[in-house]
DOMAR-693262 format. One record per residue (C-alpha): residue number from 1; residue in one letter; y, x, z. Coordinates in steps of 0.05 Angstrom, whole numbers. Layout:
<lumkols>
k->NUM, r->A, north->Y, east->X, up->Z
...
</lumkols>
This chain:
<lumkols>
k->1, r->M, north->517, east->-463, up->422
k->2, r->S, north->495, east->-532, up->446
k->3, r->D, north->541, east->-586, up->471
k->4, r->Y, north->545, east->-612, up->541
k->5, r->I, north->536, east->-685, up->558
k->6, r->T, north->553, east->-719, up->624
k->7, r->L, north->499, east->-757, up->661
k->8, r->K, north->517, east->-828, up->678
k->9, r->E, north->452, east->-866, up->687
k->10, r->N, north->422, east->-874, up->756
k->11, r->R, north->352, east->-859, up->729
k->12, r->D, north->375, east->-790, up->705
k->13, r->F, north->404, east->-773, up->773
k->14, r->S, north->340, east->-798, up->808
k->15, r->R, north->296, east->-757, up->761
k->16, r->L, north->334, east->-694, up->779
k->17, r->Y, north->333, east->-709, up->854
k->18, r->H, north->257, east->-720, up->854
k->19, r->K, north->232, east->-670, up->802
k->20, r->G, north->288, east->-618, up->798
k->21, r->K, north->293, east->-551, up->832
k->22, r->C, north->344, east->-552, up->888
k->23, r->F, north->392, east->-495, up->905
k->24, r->V, north->435, east->-503, up->968
k->25, r->S, north->499, east->-467, up->988
k->26, r->P, north->552, east->-485, up->1040
k->27, r->V, north->598, east->-514, up->987
k->28, r->L, north->551, east->-542, up->934
k->29, r->V, north->480, east->-568, up->923
k->30, r->T, north->453, east->-557, up->852
k->31, r->Y, north->393, east->-592, up->822
k->32, r->I, north->365, east->-562, up->757
k->33, r->L, north->311, east->-590, up->710
k->34, r->K, north->291, east->-573, up->639
k->35, r->N, north->305, east->-629, up->589
k->36, r->K, north->273, east->-643, up->521
k->37, r->S, north->337, east->-632, up->480
k->38, r->N, north->378, east->-570, up->465
k->39, r->N, north->438, east->-597, up->503
k->40, r->L, north->467, east->-581, up->571
k->41, r->R, north->474, east->-645, up->611
k->42, r->F, north->508, east->-649, up->679
k->43, r->G, north->529, east->-699, up->731
k->44, r->I, north->571, east->-694, up->794
k->45, r->T, north->560, east->-733, up->858
k->46, r->T, north->611, east->-739, up->914
k->47, r->G, north->592, east->-785, up->971
k->48, r->K, north->636, east->-819, up->1022
k->49, r->K, north->619, east->-764, up->1073
k->50, r->I, north->665, east->-718, up->1034
k->51, r->G, north->727, east->-757, up->1053
k->52, r->N, north->776, east->-805, up->1021
k->53, r->A, north->786, east->-815, up->946
k->54, r->V, north->834, east->-757, up->940
k->55, r->K, north->784, east->-707, up->969
k->56, r->R, north->727, east->-735, up->928
k->57, r->S, north->768, east->-729, up->864
k->58, r->R, north->789, east->-658, up->881
k->59, r->S, north->716, east->-640, up->893
k->60, r->R, north->697, east->-666, up->825
k->61, r->R, north->754, east->-628, up->792
k->62, r->V, north->737, east->-561, up->822
k->63, r->I, north->663, east->-569, up->807
k->64, r->R, north->678, east->-588, up->735
k->65, r->A, north->727, east->-529, up->727
k->66, r->A, north->675, east->-480, up->754
k->67, r->F, north->621, east->-508, up->708
k->68, r->Y, north->666, east->-502, up->646
k->69, r->E, north->679, east->-429, up->662
k->70, r->L, north->604, east->-414, up->665
k->71, r->Y, north->585, east->-460, up->608
k->72, r->G, north->582, east->-408, up->553
k->73, r->S, north->532, east->-363, up->589
k->74, r->I, north->481, east->-416, up->609
k->75, r->K, north->416, east->-425, up->571
k->76, r->P, north->414, east->-491, up->533
k->77, r->G, north->364, east->-546, up->546
k->78, r->Y, north->375, east->-561, up->620
k->79, r->D, north->401, east->-618, up->663
k->80, r->F, north->444, east->-605, up->725
k->81, r->V, north->468, east->-648, up->782
k->82, r->F, north->521, east->-619, up->828
k->83, r->V, north->528, east->-651, up->896
k->84, r->A, north->592, east->-638, up->935
k->85, r->R, north->588, east->-620, up->1008
k->86, r->G, north->637, east->-626, up->1065
k->87, r->K, north->672, east->-560, up->1051
k->88, r->T, north->679, east->-572, up->976
k->89, r->P, north->749, east->-604, up->975
k->90, r->F, north->778, east->-547, up->1015
k->91, r->V, north->755, east->-487, up->972
k->92, r->K, north->779, east->-460, up->906
k->93, r->S, north->741, east->-466, up->841
k->94, r->S, north->726, east->-391, up->844
k->95, r->D, north->685, east->-403, up->907
k->96, r->I, north->648, east->-460, up->874
k->97, r->K, north->637, east->-417, up->812
k->98, r->A, north->606, east->-361, up->855
k->99, r->A, north->558, east->-411, up->888
k->100, r->M, north->541, east->-441, up->820
k->101, r->K, north->530, east->-373, up->788
k->102, r->K, north->483, east->-353, up->845
k->103, r->A, north->442, east->-417, up->835
k->104, r->F, north->438, east->-405, up->760
k->105, r->E, north->417, east->-333, up->770
k->106, r->E, north->362, east->-354, up->819
k->107, r->A, north->338, east->-405, up->767
k->108, r->G, north->340, east->-352, up->712
k->109, r->L, north->390, east->-389, up->668
k->110, r->L, north->444, east->-336, up->659
</lumkols>
C-alpha cells in the first residue's frame, strides 16, 4: 500500500479548501481532492475557536488516531484536510472515526 505524507505547505491547504470536495459533520469537516501521486497526504487544522492549546492538541491527536485506524482501507492517491470543530476536543476518537468513515464512504474512497 502507499505511504501517507503530512501536508505542511499553505498552498496545499489552500488548494484543498478551494478545489476539494467538502464533507461536514458536527465534529469534523473533511476536504478531499485527488492528487497526482499514489500517496495518501493529509493535514489537520485546528483554529483558535476550538479553545486553548490543550484542547487544540487533543483535537489533533483524536483526528490523527481516527485517520490511522482507517488508513489501511482508503484508496491511495488522495489528499485530505481535516478541520476540527468546537465539539472535537470533547469527543472520543471513535466518534471522529465514524464521521470520517461516513465522509470517505460518501466520497467513494472505502
